[in-house]
C-alpha positions as CSV (number, residue, x, y, z in Angstrom):
1,M,-8.4,-21.7,-6.2
2,S,-10.8,-19.2,-7.6
3,N,-9.3,-17.5,-10.5
4,Y,-8.4,-20.5,-12.7
5,P,-7.4,-19.6,-15.9
6,S,-9.5,-18.3,-18.7
7,I,-8.7,-20.0,-22.1
8,F,-10.0,-16.7,-24.4
9,N,-8.6,-14.4,-21.1
10,D,-4.9,-15.6,-20.7
11,V,-3.8,-18.3,-23.3
12,I,-5.7,-17.4,-26.8
13,G,-4.7,-13.7,-27.1
14,P,-6.9,-11.1,-28.0
15,V,-8.2,-10.9,-31.5
16,M,-6.7,-7.4,-32.2
17,R,-4.8,-4.3,-34.6
18,G,-0.8,-5.1,-34.0
19,P,1.7,-4.7,-33.6
20,S,1.8,-5.7,-30.2
21,S,-1.4,-7.0,-27.9
22,S,0.7,-5.6,-24.5
23,H,0.3,-2.8,-26.2
24,C,-1.9,-2.2,-28.8
25,A,-5.2,-4.3,-27.1
26,A,-4.0,-4.1,-23.4
27,S,-3.7,0.0,-23.7
28,L,-7.2,-0.3,-25.5
29,R,-8.8,-1.6,-23.0
30,I,-7.4,0.6,-20.5
31,G,-8.3,3.3,-22.5
32,R,-12.0,1.5,-22.6
33,L,-12.2,1.6,-18.9
34,C,-11.0,5.2,-18.9
35,R,-14.0,5.9,-21.4
36,D,-16.6,4.2,-18.0
37,L,-15.3,5.8,-15.9
38,M,-16.2,9.4,-17.5
39,A,-19.6,8.1,-18.3
40,G,-18.9,8.0,-22.0
41,D,-17.7,12.3,-21.5
42,I,-14.3,13.2,-22.4
43,K,-12.6,16.6,-23.5
44,D,-9.0,16.4,-22.2
45,V,-6.6,14.0,-21.0
46,L,-3.3,14.0,-20.3
47,I,-1.3,10.2,-20.4
48,E,1.8,10.1,-18.2
49,F,4.6,7.4,-19.1
50,D,7.4,7.4,-16.3
51,P,11.2,7.7,-18.2
52,N,12.2,4.2,-16.4
53,G,9.4,2.0,-18.4
54,S,9.1,0.8,-21.5
55,L,6.0,3.0,-22.6
56,A,8.8,6.2,-22.3
57,T,10.0,5.2,-25.7
58,T,7.5,3.2,-27.4
59,H,4.2,3.7,-27.0
60,R,4.0,5.6,-30.5
61,D,5.9,3.1,-32.4
62,Q,4.0,-0.2,-30.6
63,G,1.0,1.1,-30.8
64,S,-0.1,2.7,-27.0
65,D,-1.2,5.7,-28.0
66,M,-3.8,4.2,-31.1
67,G,-5.0,1.8,-28.4
68,L,-5.5,4.6,-25.7
69,F,-7.2,6.3,-28.3
70,G,-9.7,3.9,-29.8
71,G,-10.1,3.2,-26.4
72,F,-11.5,6.6,-25.5
73,L,-13.9,6.8,-28.1
74,G,-15.1,3.3,-27.0
75,W,-13.8,0.3,-29.7
76,E,-12.6,-2.7,-30.1
77,A,-9.4,-4.1,-30.2
78,D,-9.5,-5.2,-33.9
79,D,-11.7,-1.8,-35.3
80,E,-10.2,-1.5,-38.6
81,R,-10.1,2.6,-38.3
82,L,-7.2,2.3,-35.6
83,P,-4.1,3.5,-37.1
84,D,-6.3,6.9,-37.7
85,S,-7.5,6.7,-34.0
86,E,-5.4,10.3,-33.5
87,R,-7.8,11.6,-36.4
88,Y,-10.7,10.2,-34.9
89,L,-10.0,11.7,-31.1
90,A,-9.9,15.2,-32.8
91,D,-13.2,14.6,-35.0
92,A,-14.3,13.8,-31.3
93,G,-13.3,17.0,-30.0
94,I,-11.0,15.2,-27.2
95,S,-7.7,16.4,-27.1
96,A,-5.1,14.1,-25.2
97,A,-1.2,14.7,-24.6
98,V,1.8,12.6,-23.7
99,K,4.4,13.4,-21.5
100,I,7.2,11.8,-20.0
101,V,6.9,12.4,-16.3
102,D,9.1,10.1,-13.2
103,H,5.8,9.0,-11.2
104,G,7.8,6.4,-9.5
105,A,6.5,3.7,-11.4
106,T,7.0,0.4,-9.9
107,H,5.9,-1.8,-13.2
108,P,7.9,-1.2,-16.6
109,N,4.1,-1.3,-18.4
110,T,2.3,1.5,-16.5
111,Y,-0.3,4.4,-17.3
112,K,-1.0,6.8,-15.7
113,I,-4.0,8.9,-17.1
114,T,-5.8,12.0,-16.1
115,L,-9.4,12.8,-17.6
116,S,-11.5,15.5,-17.4
117,N,-14.3,17.6,-18.8
118,A,-16.0,20.8,-18.2
119,S,-17.6,18.9,-15.2
120,E,-15.1,16.8,-13.6
121,T,-11.8,15.4,-13.6
122,R,-10.9,11.5,-12.8
123,R,-7.7,9.7,-12.3
124,L,-6.8,6.1,-13.3
125,T,-3.8,4.2,-13.3
126,A,-2.6,1.1,-15.1
127,N,-0.5,-1.5,-15.8
128,S,-0.3,-3.7,-18.6
129,T,0.4,-7.1,-17.8
130,G,1.2,-9.4,-21.0
131,G,-0.9,-10.7,-23.4
132,G,-3.2,-7.9,-23.6
133,M,-4.1,-8.5,-20.2
134,I,-4.5,-5.9,-17.2
135,E,-5.0,-4.3,-14.2
136,V,-6.1,-1.1,-12.9
137,I,-4.2,-0.6,-9.9
138,E,-5.8,3.4,-8.6
139,I,-9.1,5.2,-9.4
140,D,-8.8,8.5,-8.2
141,G,-6.1,7.8,-5.4
142,A,-7.6,4.7,-4.3
143,P,-5.8,1.9,-4.6
144,V,-7.5,-1.1,-6.5
145,S,-7.0,-4.0,-8.0
146,M,-9.2,-4.0,-11.3
147,A,-8.6,-7.2,-14.8
148,G,-11.5,-6.0,-16.4
149,D,-13.5,-9.7,-15.9
150,Y,-16.1,-8.0,-13.6
151,F,-18.9,-5.1,-14.3
152,E,-17.9,-2.8,-11.9
153,T,-19.9,-0.7,-9.7
154,L,-18.1,2.4,-8.0
155,V,-20.3,4.5,-5.5
156,Y,-18.9,7.6,-4.8
157,C,-19.8,8.3,-1.2
158,T,-19.9,10.3,1.9
159,S,-20.6,7.6,4.1
160,P,-19.8,4.0,2.5
161,G,-20.6,2.0,5.1
162,A,-24.2,2.5,4.6
163,V,-23.9,2.4,1.2
164,V,-22.2,-1.2,1.7
165,E,-25.4,-2.0,3.6
166,F,-27.5,-0.6,1.4
167,L,-26.5,-2.8,-1.8
168,K,-25.8,-6.3,0.0
169,G,-29.3,-5.9,0.6
170,R,-30.6,-5.4,-3.0
171,V,-28.0,-7.0,-5.7
172,Q,-26.5,-10.0,-6.3
173,Y,-22.1,-9.2,-6.5
174,E,-19.5,-11.1,-5.7
175,D,-17.6,-8.6,-3.8
176,V,-18.0,-5.3,-2.3
177,Q,-15.6,-3.8,-0.8
178,V,-14.4,0.7,0.3
179,R,-11.7,2.2,-1.0
180,S,-10.0,5.1,0.3
181,G,-8.3,7.7,-1.5
182,D,-9.5,11.8,-3.2
183,L,-12.8,10.8,-2.3
184,D,-14.6,7.7,-0.9
185,L,-16.0,5.1,-3.3
186,V,-17.3,1.4,-3.1
187,E,-16.3,-1.0,-5.3
188,L,-19.3,-3.5,-5.8
189,R,-18.3,-6.7,-8.6
190,S,-20.9,-8.3,-9.9
191,R,-21.0,-10.7,-13.0
192,E,-24.0,-8.3,-14.4
193,L,-24.9,-4.6,-13.8
194,P,-27.5,-3.9,-10.7
195,A,-30.9,-3.4,-12.2
196,V,-31.8,0.2,-13.1
197,E,-34.7,1.1,-9.8
198,V,-31.8,-0.1,-7.7
199,L,-28.9,2.4,-9.6
200,E,-32.4,5.1,-9.0
201,E,-32.4,4.4,-5.9
202,L,-29.3,4.7,-4.8
203,I,-28.5,7.8,-6.9
204,T,-31.3,9.6,-4.9
205,R,-29.3,8.6,-1.6
206,N,-28.1,12.2,0.2
207,D,-25.0,10.1,0.8
208,V,-23.9,8.9,-2.9
209,L,-22.0,12.1,-4.5
210,F,-22.3,9.8,-8.3
211,V,-22.1,6.6,-9.3
212,R,-19.5,4.9,-12.4
213,Q,-20.1,1.7,-14.0
214,L,-17.4,0.5,-15.9
215,E,-18.1,-2.6,-18.1
216,P,-15.8,-5.8,-18.4
217,I,-13.0,-5.6,-21.3
218,L,-12.0,-9.5,-21.4
219,P,-14.0,-11.9,-22.9
220,V,-14.8,-14.8,-19.9
221,L,-16.1,-13.4,-16.4
222,A,-14.4,-14.2,-13.5
223,G,-16.6,-15.7,-10.1
224,K,-15.9,-16.6,-6.7
225,S,-17.4,-19.5,-6.5
226,V,-16.2,-20.9,-9.6
227,H,-14.8,-24.9,-10.2
228,V,-13.4,-26.8,-13.4
229,P,-13.7,-30.3,-14.1
230,F,-9.8,-30.3,-14.4
231,T,-6.5,-28.4,-13.6
232,T,-3.9,-30.2,-15.2
233,C,-3.3,-33.2,-17.9
234,D,-3.4,-36.3,-15.8
235,E,-6.8,-34.7,-14.2
236,M,-8.3,-33.9,-18.2
237,L,-7.5,-37.2,-19.2
238,A,-9.1,-38.7,-15.9
239,Y,-12.0,-37.1,-17.2
240,N,-12.2,-37.8,-20.3
241,S,-12.2,-41.6,-19.3
242,G,-15.2,-43.2,-20.8
243,K,-16.2,-39.7,-22.3
244,N,-14.1,-40.3,-25.8
245,M,-14.5,-36.2,-25.8
246,A,-11.6,-34.4,-29.0
247,L,-9.6,-31.7,-27.6
248,W,-11.4,-29.1,-28.5
249,E,-14.3,-30.6,-26.9
250,L,-12.9,-30.7,-23.4
251,A,-11.1,-27.1,-23.9
252,A,-14.9,-26.3,-24.2
253,E,-16.4,-28.4,-20.8
254,Y,-13.7,-26.8,-19.0
255,E,-14.4,-23.0,-20.2
256,S,-18.2,-23.4,-20.0
257,A,-17.1,-24.0,-16.2
258,R,-14.5,-21.7,-15.5
259,G,-16.7,-18.3,-17.3
260,G,-20.4,-19.7,-15.8
261,I,-21.6,-20.2,-19.5
262,S,-22.8,-22.1,-21.9
263,R,-21.1,-24.1,-24.6
264,S,-22.6,-23.3,-27.3
265,E,-21.7,-19.5,-26.1
266,V,-17.5,-20.6,-25.8
267,F,-18.0,-22.5,-28.8
268,E,-19.6,-19.3,-30.4
269,K,-16.3,-16.7,-29.3
């Protein structure tokens, strides 16, 4: 198993403005990814909720609109300005419209979002899966599966195979995949962004149209080579034999291994 539960991601819910983690925190995280997809330049947003889902009747009262608007502005989920996010969004020159449209959503908490500015339009579809967790399922017509626990570099290009080979020889990555939608794109997952000089070389390639970088929105990153010290209570007790560690220390030990971070970093979080 490569995706063990994270205490900070999956168990201890997000530090956030209420009333609902699945509405407020999840929507803000989706909005943050939308902002990155547009390289921070958003002018118009269309948000579509399916009438057969839960968001059609709850998006305003339960805080989905508030969270999205805060995410579009790049805020954190505990920002004190969130109740006034609609006003701040207008002040930033961003126009947002919410429509109830039957788009065949199969998940009750589906966000279908179209973003545009003077030079481009991008589309993103994501689900709120509970406890502030999300899954992006589509970007510009290309099926994806993003949880926000990696740095995601999206390379829109005309020769995806050649771009994959270029990246494999120059960057450290967890996964690289070709995604086909309105345009072909290469999705590179990594635990840190590629070096600036690599990106500069990438952008100058004739087969690369543009690059977008989506930063993680979860507290702890994932990794394909994760190993944790225990996965059950019995294994935890056996691990603690002779160590006499307190429960919080065992938790820190687990999360340190799960996230590839030091115990002091876990403690600070």
